[in-house]
ZAMARRO-114916 format. One record per residue (C-alpha): y negated, z, x. Coordinates in pm, whole numbers, padded with zeros to 5 digits, always signed. Example, Ala and Ser with C-alpha at 12.3 -4.5 7.8 and 13.67 -1.06 7.14 Angstrom:
2
+00450+00780+01230 +00106+00714+01367 
This chain:
958
+19607-08899-09765 +19248-09071-09802 +19164-09331-09574 +19321-09604-09388 +19291-09673-08998 +19244-10049-08968 +19394-10048-08613 +19711-10262-08650 +19977-10013-08566 +20348-09965-08657 +20331-09688-08927 +20650-09443-08953 +20781-09270-09250 +20678-08964-09124 +20372-08847-09315 +20285-08588-09054 +20360-08425-08717 +20660-08164-08664 +20413-07949-08513 +20015-08000-08451 +19814-07828-08134 +19730-07528-08327 +20088-07461-08357 +20162-07441-07970 +19994-07245-07698 +19641-07279-07642 +19382-07266-07372 +19265-06970-07533 +19055-06855-07212 +18853-07157-07180 +18764-07188-07573 +18665-06819-07567 +18435-06857-07282 +18278-07135-07475 +18251-06932-07772 +18081-06653-07602 +17832-06920-07437 +17789-07088-07828 +17668-06746-07948 +17428-06714-07692 +17055-06758-07875 +16930-07124-07923 +17251-07274-07810 +17474-07279-08173 +17501-07503-08425 +17209-07674-08552 +17339-07587-08906 +17262-07229-08877 +16913-07288-08779 +16870-07520-09128 +16873-07184-09345 +17015-06847-09296 +17350-06775-09450 +17579-06471-09383 +17837-06516-09114 +17911-06793-08854 +18186-06889-08692 +18134-07043-08301 +18103-07409-08270 +18381-07392-08058 +18656-07199-08290 +18530-07420-08591 +18629-07760-08384 +18974-07615-08284 +19049-07528-08619 +18949-07886-08720 +19116-08080-08437 +19388-07887-08361 +19540-07900-08721 +19559-08280-08725 +19633-08341-08384 +20017-08376-08277 +20125-08080-08064 +20205-08376-07750 +19834-08388-07736 +19766-08168-07386 +19487-07902-07288 +19320-08138-07124 +19320-08378-07420 +19231-08131-07678 +18925-07964-07426 +18785-08316-07357 +18767-08395-07763 +18588-08047-07789 +18335-08133-07527 +18416-07879-07302 +18434-07975-06939 +18263-08227-06743 +18332-08578-06867 +18431-08719-06535 +18724-08418-06490 +19038-08593-06598 +19277-08294-06548 +19237-07877-06525 +18950-07843-06758 +19084-07527-06845 +19083-07353-06471 +18773-07500-06445 +18562-07329-06692 +18776-07035-06630 +18679-07028-06245 +18292-07112-06331 +18334-06814-06559 +18399-06567-06285 +18159-06755-06052 +17813-06568-05959 +17544-06777-06179 +17240-06943-05982 +16905-06915-06139 +16956-07222-06330 +17058-07230-06724 +17392-07197-06867 +17448-07589-06867 +17358-07617-06482 +17589-07351-06411 +17900-07463-06578 +17839-07862-06498 +17811-07995-06858 +17613-07956-07137 +17607-07746-07450 +17895-07872-07689 +17702-07833-07977 +17454-08138-07845 +17740-08378-07797 +17984-08558-07960 +18290-08763-07914 +18180-09156-07786 +18280-09464-08021 +18566-09527-07790 +18664-09157-07795 +18670-09180-08169 +18884-09479-08183 +19112-09368-08010 +19156-09023-08176 +19174-09182-08495 +19460-09426-08363 +19619-09111-08250 +19576-08908-08569 +19690-09206-08801 +20005-09261-08611 +20131-08917-08615 +20019-08866-09031 +20201-09191-09111 +19912-09446-09092 +19628-09284-09256 +19398-09029-09113 +19458-08654-09287 +19191-08538-09548 +19019-08233-09462 +18923-07936-09689 +18754-07615-09638 +18774-07447-10015 +18534-07167-09919 +18281-07376-09684 +17959-07139-09677 +17701-07349-09496 +17954-07574-09465 +18036-07596-09012 +18403-07672-09047 +18351-08000-09297 +18019-08089-09092 +18279-08103-08765 +18551-08307-08941 +18277-08584-09062 +18156-08554-08710 +18497-08648-08605 +18529-08935-08844 +18792-08748-09059 +18769-08766-09435 +18647-08421-09577 +18656-08215-09866 +18432-07888-09879 +18401-07649-10174 +18127-07329-10211 +18094-07158-10515 +17730-06976-10379 +17479-07232-10490 +17258-07112-10165 +17503-07182-09926 +17593-07530-10092 +17236-07647-10058 +17237-07612-09727 +17583-07813-09737 +17465-08059-09938 +17196-08124-09661 +17449-08144-09365 +17726-08302-09524 +17564-08568-09806 +17211-08644-09654 +17263-08587-09300 +17500-08913-09280 +17406-09111-09585 +17052-09113-09545 +16987-08993-09179 +16616-08930-08998 +16367-08827-09233 +16122-08698-09010 +15838-08887-09038 +15868-08857-09426 +15893-08485-09373 +15620-08443-09147 +15368-08647-09372 +15457-08429-09681 +15428-08103-09517 +15112-08122-09365 +14962-08213-09739 +15193-07892-09891 +15036-07702-09619 +14682-07816-09623 +14686-07732-09999 +14795-07403-10002 +14589-07290-09708 +14296-07355-09864 +14410-07191-10175 +14535-06869-10000 +14241-06836-09779 +14060-06602-09958 +14287-06354-09959 +14273-06300-09557 +13891-06222-09516 +13777-06174-09167 +13509-05976-08991 +13466-06287-08717 +13452-06588-08911 +13608-06762-08624 +13900-06584-08642 +14200-06587-08827 +14465-06334-08939 +14834-06410-08840 +15030-06132-08969 +14927-05733-09060 +15142-05489-08989 +15175-05258-09309 +15284-04885-09449 +15246-04713-09746 +14984-04425-09802 +15069-04131-10026 +14909-03825-10113 +15006-03478-09947 +15117-03256-10272 +14921-02971-10056 +14615-03068-09952 +14537-03416-10126 +14511-03587-09814 +14619-03935-09711 +14985-03937-09515 +15068-04272-09338 +15461-04356-09365 +15451-04482-09009 +15735-04365-08777 +15536-04535-08466 +15213-04714-08370 +15326-04963-08215 +15208-05313-08222 +15294-05471-07923 +15468-05349-07639 +15433-05527-07292 +15561-05431-06966 +15254-05222-06863 +15190-05066-07209 +15080-05287-07505 +14891-05237-07830 +14913-04957-08022 +14711-04786-08336 +14542-04430-08292 +14482-04295-08634 +14216-04090-08716 +14235-03850-08994 +13918-03678-09124 +13870-03540-09485 +14192-03586-09592 +14171-04012-09497 +14299-04172-09223 +14158-04496-09061 +14313-04692-08761 +14170-04767-08400 +14309-05007-08160 +14406-04898-07839 +14534-05018-07532 +14838-04795-07462 +14768-04828-07054 +14455-04694-07125 +14457-04397-07324 +14503-04037-07232 +14832-03829-07206 +14773-03710-07553 +14850-03991-07722 +15190-04098-07784 +15254-04425-08015 +15590-04291-08097 +15458-03986-08265 +15386-04107-08627 +15395-03884-08935 +15740-03981-09032 +16093-03852-08890 +16401-03920-09066 +16230-03985-09393 +16040-03672-09405 +15664-03722-09392 +15456-03422-09191 +15108-03447-09344 +14884-03474-09023 +14574-03321-09210 +14726-02970-09351 +15093-03026-09124 +15299-02952-09534 +15610-03188-09472 +15701-03409-09792 +16121-03414-09776 +16246-03760-09776 +16352-03764-10134 +16038-03699-10260 +15869-03985-10028 +16106-04234-10210 +16025-04080-10540 +15662-04163-10483 +15731-04509-10354 +16001-04560-10638 +15695-04423-10937 +15420-04635-10768 +15255-04312-10642 +15083-04502-10335 +14851-04747-10182 +14939-05020-09940 +14730-04933-09592 +14696-05223-09338 +14729-05064-09009 +14716-05337-08760 +14620-05725-08744 +14762-05976-08527 +14474-06266-08524 +14396-06553-08340 +14028-06597-08200 +13822-06875-08151 +13985-06969-07815 +14329-06959-07962 +14452-06635-07840 +14660-06429-08033 +14499-06059-07991 +14548-05736-08215 +14288-05522-08384 +14357-05190-08594 +14337-05276-08987 +14005-05217-09171 +13841-05249-09507 +13804-05584-09456 +14172-05645-09489 +14219-05385-09766 +13943-05605-09979 +14196-05919-09955 +14485-05712-10064 +14281-05597-10330 +14194-05925-10435 +14557-06019-10435 +14631-05726-10674 +14376-05861-10948 +14511-06184-10920 +14867-06115-10965 +14721-05910-11277 +14517-06149-11430 +14715-06486-11356 +14911-06585-11672 +15105-06828-11426 +15233-06584-11213 +15322-06358-11504 +15702-06507-11469 +15716-06578-11075 +16019-06448-10946 +16082-06183-11225 +16458-06222-11248 +16586-05857-11251 +16750-05722-10938 +17115-05635-11075 +17299-05357-10972 +17514-05387-10652 +17670-05274-10340 +17389-05409-10141 +17103-05412-10371 +17153-05010-10528 +16878-04927-10269 +16632-05148-10411 +16581-04992-10734 +16518-04664-10558 +16220-04773-10439 +16096-04911-10757 +16170-05301-10695 +16372-05373-11029 +16274-05724-11036 +16318-05973-10709 +15906-06043-10752 +15876-05642-10670 +15997-05662-10296 +15671-05851-10224 +15332-05701-10193 +15072-05855-10497 +14936-06099-10114 +15249-06206-10040 +15380-06281-10394 +15025-06491-10443 +15133-06667-10098 +15468-06745-10174 +15330-06864-10518 +15051-07092-10391 +15262-07280-10169 +15539-07364-10459 +15223-07447-10644 +15107-07715-10361 +15472-07850-10361 +15509-07914-10729 +15164-08072-10701 +15269-08368-10461 +15667-08353-10581 +15604-08626-10833 +15410-08825-10566 +15710-08780-10325 +15952-08929-10613 +15716-09212-10674 +15688-09350-10346 +16075-09305-10263 +16412-09357-10398 +16578-09067-10594 +16827-09023-10338 +16556-09015-10034 +16333-08805-10241 +16530-08496-10318 +16659-08533-09957 +16268-08473-09815 +16162-08238-10153 +16494-08015-10036 +16385-08000-09681 +16033-07923-09753 +16156-07642-10024 +16408-07470-09785 +16119-07449-09514 +15951-07222-09795 +16274-07040-09863 +16330-06963-09494 +15929-06838-09488 +16040-06584-09716 +16242-06426-09489 +15942-06343-09279 +15732-06195-09539 +15853-05945-09781 +15796-05514-09817 +16167-05566-09682 +16049-05751-09376 +15998-05502-09071 +15707-05523-08808 +15909-05650-08472 +15688-05427-08189 +15879-05557-07905 +15695-05861-07926 +15419-05800-08188 +15514-06028-08498 +15724-06044-08831 +16100-05970-08817 +16339-06106-09051 +16458-05967-09415 +16796-05984-09245 +16812-05786-08940 +17171-05702-09084 +17348-05801-09361 +17195-05569-09596 +16882-05508-09811 +16665-05229-09638 +16352-05091-09767 +16090-05027-09488 +15820-04819-09518 +15662-05024-09242 +15636-05368-09284 +15498-05741-09263 +15252-05925-09442 +15235-06271-09327 +15009-06544-09373 +15220-06842-09390 +14916-07099-09362 +14852-06910-09002 +15043-07120-08686 +15223-06778-08623 +15591-06755-08819 +15410-06911-09056 +15520-07211-09310 +15437-07479-09046 +15670-07337-08818 +15955-07282-09067 +15934-07649-09153 +15974-07731-08768 +16249-07569-08725 +16431-07710-09053 +16328-08050-08952 +16465-07999-08631 +16784-07871-08727 +16807-08147-08969 +16719-08405-08759 +16989-08249-08515 +17251-08323-08751 +17147-08647-08846 +17146-08760-08518 +17514-08629-08467 +17652-08819-08799 +17392-09090-08940 +17627-09350-09095 +17968-09132-09074 +18131-09110-09434 +17976-08793-09608 +18219-08526-09734 +18288-08458-10105 +18157-08174-10189 +18144-07923-10469 +17988-07634-10605 +18256-07445-10781 +18482-07161-10794 +18762-07253-10568 +19028-07114-10787 +18947-07406-10976 +18965-07729-10708 +19225-07892-10893 +18993-07952-11163 +18806-08186-10916 +19041-08295-10669 +19416-08462-10781 +19764-08308-10620 +19806-08396-10261 +19489-08494-10187 +19466-08317-09908 +19653-08273-09548 +19450-07978-09351 +19326-07683-09501 +19082-07498-09295 +18957-07181-09480 +18743-06929-09339 +18738-06699-09623 +18504-06447-09738 +18504-06118-09516 +18650-05882-09773 +18415-05581-09811 +18208-05692-09505 +17948-05896-09652 +17837-05922-10035 +17707-06293-10021 +17599-06317-10362 +17370-05986-10412 +17210-06088-10044 +17198-06450-10131 +16943-06401-10478 +16642-06311-10282 +16684-06703-10155 +16851-06812-10510 +16504-06703-10733 +16274-06914-10506 +16482-07205-10449 +16575-07211-10816 +16149-07228-10865 +16164-07513-10620 +16443-07722-10719 +16584-07636-11067 +16502-07960-11211 +16624-08143-10870 +16945-07982-10801 +16951-07887-11189 +17370-07805-11148 +17308-07583-10838 +17009-07399-11003 +17112-07365-11405 +17209-06976-11401 +16978-06717-11391 +17126-06583-11064 +17441-06639-10843 +17802-06633-10952 +17917-06255-10869 +18198-06255-11127 +18406-06514-10922 +18317-06444-10595 +18594-06361-10366 +18487-05998-10207 +18598-05649-10213 +18274-05518-10417 +18336-05204-10544 +18023-05162-10750 +18183-05404-11006 +18408-05154-11103 +18138-04872-11151 +18283-04828-11541 +18607-04877-11522 +18719-04689-11219 +18912-04308-11293 +19156-04085-11150 +19397-04387-11137 +19249-04609-10975 +18916-04582-10782 +18660-04853-10749 +18796-04931-10391 +19160-04974-10505 +19011-05165-10794 +18780-05398-10518 +19075-05433-10304 +19332-05572-10646 +19055-05809-10722 +19008-05957-10396 +19351-06007-10342 +19396-06195-10694 +19101-06416-10638 +19226-06511-10285 +19568-06559-10422 +19430-06827-10664 +19226-06968-10376 +19503-07034-10213 +19724-07145-10490 +19445-07398-10552 +19485-07526-10150 +19880-07532-10208 +19878-07777-10527 +19643-07993-10307 +19774-07993-10014 +20056-08264-09925 +20424-08103-09900 +20392-08167-09495 +20055-08059-09496 +19916-07801-09258 +19660-07487-09388 +19496-07271-09082 +19282-06978-09173 +19041-06788-08954 +18996-06417-09070 +18827-06170-08883 +18855-05778-08962 +18875-05416-08839 +19070-05326-09179 +19397-05278-09197 +19348-05334-09621 +19187-05649-09550 +19416-05833-09356 +19689-05664-09633 +19497-05805-09839 +19460-06115-09729 +19850-06180-09596 +19960-06107-09951 +19761-06372-10136 +19842-06596-09857 +20257-06569-09889 +20219-06527-10270 +20024-06847-10280 +20365-06999-10114 +20298-07023-09765 +20480-06927-09475 +20288-06861-09127 +20431-07096-08881 +20152-06980-08588 +19895-06716-08469 +19629-06743-08236 +19370-06449-08122 +18981-06632-08108 +18686-06487-08008 +18457-06555-08294 +18221-06238-08254 +17929-06076-08041 +18040-05762-07924 +17691-05650-07907 +17583-05792-08255 +17342-05632-08450 +17482-05322-08666 +17805-05314-08418 +17616-05170-08130 +17728-04820-07998 +18117-04884-08163 +18442-05012-08105 +18402-05352-08277 +18657-05656-08341 +18521-05932-08137 +18823-06165-08264 +18975-06327-08505 +19302-06385-08606 +19433-06804-08677 +19691-06778-08886 +19843-07168-08910 +20081-07215-09227 +20281-07440-09380 +20448-07478-09758 +20738-07248-09846 +21037-07456-09869 +21127-07521-10206 +21360-07230-10332 +21256-07032-10055 +21228-06586-10158 +21497-06544-10394 +21654-06312-10171 +21464-06034-10019 +21479-05845-09706 +21557-05516-09632 +21272-05302-09476 +21471-05109-09270 +21653-05381-09133 +21340-05566-08978 +21129-05275-08906 +21218-05233-08509 +21230-05630-08469 +20837-05618-08578 +20769-05321-08385 +20911-05568-08113 +20723-05858-08181 +20417-05662-08178 +20508-05468-07843 +20583-05838-07687 +20253-05990-07785 +20068-05667-07622 +20253-05727-07306 +20246-06131-07333 +19864-06072-07339 +19845-05832-07079 +20052-05998-06810 +19862-06370-06870 +19548-06192-06796 +19344-06261-07109 +19044-06091-07150 +19053-05928-07438 +18954-05568-07546 +19183-05275-07636 +19026-05280-07978 +19158-05642-08043 +19499-05614-07851 +19625-05433-08152 +19442-05702-08383 +19588-05978-08146 +19960-05827-08287 +19875-05870-08606 +19931-06263-08626 +20273-06231-08456 +20355-05938-08675 +20274-06147-09022 +20434-06429-08885 +20745-06232-08870 +20709-06058-09166 +20619-06349-09394 +20912-06530-09249 +21152-06235-09376 +20932-06207-09706 +20998-06094-09965 +21080-05734-09811 +21183-05425-09989 +21286-05081-09899 +21577-04892-09982 +21472-04818-10340 +21407-05191-10420 +20995-05141-10406 +20796-05413-10269 +20692-05354-09876 +20371-05489-09811 +20221-05636-09481 +20015-05295-09417 +20391-05129-09349 +20432-05404-09064 +20072-05354-08937 +20131-05054-08870 +20424-05087-08705 +20224-05319-08460 +19980-05089-08402 +20231-04791-08313 +20392-05034-08094 +20070-05164-07958 +19936-04823-07871 +20278-04760-07692 +20218-05034-07458 +19830-04993-07404 +19888-04607-07302 +20177-04698-07067 +19993-04962-06936 +19627-04819-06893 +19713-04444-06880 +19842-04380-06537 +19897-04009-06670 +20243-03902-06768 +20345-03680-07021 +20098-03761-07295 +20436-03825-07546 +20458-03430-07522 +20126-03344-07619 +20073-03204-07964 +19992-03509-08191 +19630-03386-08247 +19576-03398-07860 +19754-03704-07827 +19504-03878-08096 +19212-03754-07949 +19293-03901-07608 +19438-04250-07749 +19128-04279-07967 +18910-04248-07631 +19165-04481-07376 +19179-04781-07691 +18795-04762-07815 +18587-04620-07509 +18374-04478-07729 +18310-04178-07954 +18254-04398-08254 +18471-04660-08411 +18594-04748-08760 +18760-04498-08988 +19085-04735-09096 +19124-04784-08728 +19134-04457-08635 +19306-04347-08941 +19584-04632-08851 +19588-04456-08474 +19633-04146-08643 +19954-04270-08813 +20032-04415-08454 +20032-04025-08306 +20201-03893-08559 +19902-03684-08718 +19686-03727-09077 +19374-03690-08920 +19241-03640-09293 +19425-03338-09321 +19316-03195-08988 +18942-03310-08980 +18810-02945-09202 +19058-02691-09036 +18984-02866-08653 +18670-03032-08693 +18821-03268-08398 +18594-03562-08578 +18326-03615-08842 +18183-03915-09077 +17907-04141-08910 +17805-04424-09151 +18148-04411-09236 +18289-04436-08877 +18493-04179-08714 +18295-03989-08442 +18497-03782-08224 +18360-03450-08179 +18350-03265-07833 +18312-02872-07731 +17990-02833-07820 +18079-02894-08193 +18388-02730-08218 +18379-02415-07981 +18208-02110-08091 +17974-01915-07847 +18162-01690-07608 +17858-01493-07502 +17771-01417-07873 +18098-01319-07925 +18120-01065-07682 +17798-00925-07768 +17836-00659-08082 +17481-00675-08131 +17468-01068-08297 +17632-01197-08565 +17960-01372-08466 +17930-01781-08514 +18093-01924-08823 +18480-02003-08787 +18445-02240-09040 +18143-02422-08863 +18335-02364-08540 +18695-02326-08547 +18790-02299-08224 +18759-01941-08066 +18733-01916-07685 +18824-01569-07679 +19207-01637-07793 +19490-01615-07507 +19695-01904-07692 +19557-02204-07886 +19709-02411-08149 +19623-02749-08010 +19599-02814-07629 +19244-03022-07653 +19123-02666-07823 +19229-02530-07481 +19048-02777-07269 +18729-02779-07516 +18721-02379-07449 +18736-02418-07103 +18457-02666-07073 +18296-02437-07274 +18331-02123-07090 +18252-02308-06763 +17920-02446-06899 +17801-02147-07067 +17932-01873-06819 +17952-02042-06507 +18286-02127-06238 +18358-01731-06164 +18414-01675-06550 +18591-02056-06594 +18828-01898-06288 +18876-01577-06494 +18930-01740-06839 +19219-01969-06720 +19373-01659-06500 +19398-01469-06809 +19580-01747-07015 +19794-01847-06737 +19711-02267-06730 +19816-02350-06444 +20146-02288-06527 +20055-02516-06864 +20221-02865-06847 +20002-02988-07146 +19677-02867-07021 +19690-03017-06711 +19827-03323-06876 +19558-03348-07156 +19260-03260-06834 +19387-03550-06654 +19415-03740-06917 +19067-03694-07035 +18928-03769-06659 +19101-04096-06721 +18993-04229-07049 +18636-04047-07055 +18307-04251-06959 +18190-04077-06647 +17851-04026-06805 +17984-03828-07081 +17918-03442-07053 +18278-03369-07079 +18338-03588-06829 +18132-03416-06576 +18260-03030-06658 +18614-03142-06650 +18553-03300-06236 +18402-02958-06173 +18665-02731-06342 +18928-02925-06112 +18726-02898-05784 +18652-02572-05586 +18841-02292-05607 +18916-02339-06025 +19073-02676-05886 +19277-02452-05643 +19357-02223-05920 +19467-02493-06137 +19625-02752-05824 +19622-03037-06098 +19716-03348-05909 +19458-03608-05960 +19564-03896-05694 +19685-04130-05976 +19321-04133-06080 +19020-04333-05933 +18739-04078-05861 +18589-04233-05568 +18226-04162-05590 +18236-03900-05790 +18019-03546-05721 +18299-03240-05686 +18179-02881-05640 +18353-02702-05365 +18305-02335-05442 +18242-02140-05704 +17883-02101-05590 +17830-02436-05655 +17813-02363-05992 +17795-01956-06014 +17499-01812-06233 
């Protein structure tokens, strides 16, 4: 406890509530709706606009984690939602129902706030009266003092910021210096110093004017009243066959519009390439802006037609056997209009001048020269010749970033002379963040965004992806330049300051969370809210180095404690990073296994430190999102081993279902909130036998799945199993430690597998009207269940593997012999008949070679099949290849009319396959017309309204 409430309230000896809000049932649907609104563009937390960081929770989830962990359980839903700023101010009751009703109503022409009748909660803070009432209520529940909230892995600091916003004492720790800098601005400068708008605007103009005058010569133009905004750049490599120039362009678009847009038309002549600007809507039909020389990484020479394979292309780039080529330019004319033109010789003069500067300027020799270390996310960079961080820039990009640094340094001493040290540091930090943000749009890793004709940021997903077509951005220009970046940083900061100015700042520490007791005392924290690193999903330190090296140049003398090392700390980072174990992995343990152990060890240490800081009656809330069962197994083991038990769990939607990197896949959109308390002293001395609780575990998961379905809670089938993880882990933690009959420890993964199987059964019985699926062979059952649950042919490998366990099949054993699935970027991709069935026409033709049975394992001429799905796929193949008459003969010869398993599989697939799927259409035809009359399959239980079905063999006869 750390902060007294001055209100003269009679206190009790109770140090904390018996139960807090987050340990009871919550208005999840209303909170989820608000979370989904929060993830819409420009509605999210202002901290997210301050600077790039990796992964973010919607504000409602963060607020819930804080308020729900401090408020006593007696606080009702209406009061909770009111404090969270959800619902109209004047609404006294029924807030959850109101939000749900507005969600279901058709939306008008206005914005979201107009439709829902209350402003964006991100922009709203509790009133002084609300804060006084909150503090009185919370203090009474916590023994007369406001509870101190700790976030040990705070990232950019949204959770502790919300604690400060609600007037709660807060502590926050973060290992990464880039995230720590963001956190320092929000949690210290914003509440302590407040607005800095006029100061930052004064100095940004001086810095910008100085830098602009120094880089102007590198952006020459043919017209003096034109200003280059940004350029689209590619590499020119030589064709090994004819020595002609090959531009590594996949498409020639510059800017797409509703009726066409701007593009570049290449002119190939005598081995050279020149560019011509065109309006696509005015070009002839022979020109296709989608048709560039590069296809899937390989480049076809436009002069002689010889293809340079992708590996050779990459080697040329790696070895520096290329020239930069500006093929398109976005510029501002004398009237202030933004227009496009083709790249020309004048643009190359600017690039060449910058290259000369880099080669001859001694002051630039060491600029951003830190090595790019080997890593999970950085491994692709050296393969493209990028060995130091300066290598991710063209010479002109490097000069531009250097000149803004020089201008910053020129005025740094003046800023320090004019203000006290704290204010000066804050001003300089905000100015530096703007330059760091600007970097994101000006690298060889920043792609050209042709949808709107401008640069895109370096991280469209959480990885480094070298581009063959990238952006060269004039940061001194008005579009996506320095001024725009500083305005965004300043707007974000001013918003944050307006929310917390005058509040007590948080105590922050930039350190390893496994050593928190070196900074804070035991029992100094009452509530811990932990949003731990995302296991193997994001390599924070590897990714943030690109910002760190530039921020260090700006701020190493201002924040020397943050920027003392050459690069960010990767050794102490709690992530499952297989690349860290390249040299020690072997037959006994793989890199992934060692990475998992390392993550578990580090998270155990972090949770142990939190345990030591937490008061005996304190609360810990952990929010975690991951699709991989290994991640849950590892995190939960660490949590329990650190001395916590689970008191409640909740599924909360915290991810965008259409987020980049997850499109076209079945993805987890929910996090699980695990709420815990310290284990009782002496607990855990006796083990629980796994066989004694195995059925109980399954029942808990089954009950949770049925409860979700009956409640009408809007959650995907994919997330339903993850939602059941919470109660499953809660039950497992209560029985921990758990051992098998041999006395060997049983890990949480076993419980989660039971949960997955139980939830799968519930989903199948609830959403699949076809009966008899349990009687199908395990492979066919798995295939149908995968379509049912994921509603997509692509889904995470670990989930598909666990579904196989639930269905009773080892999907790894059957992968090669059946070709029922393949891997797509680490995910499972289900195969259909085209990928599995040999061509029946070729099989019957003695004059041609038979199709490969290894590549296509299913022989449609067989009369009996090992798996029912093989029979179904063969029937579809015959129907598609030879027509309805041949399909009728084929079905009759195999007496499939009397095959119950065939009927069950067909009807189940009709239920689970999307209507746009090719198999669905053929199956509909198969059960229709005379083939349908023969099979006589009952589909009354399936909604097929609006589906066109053939009526006779002639409808599909060849």
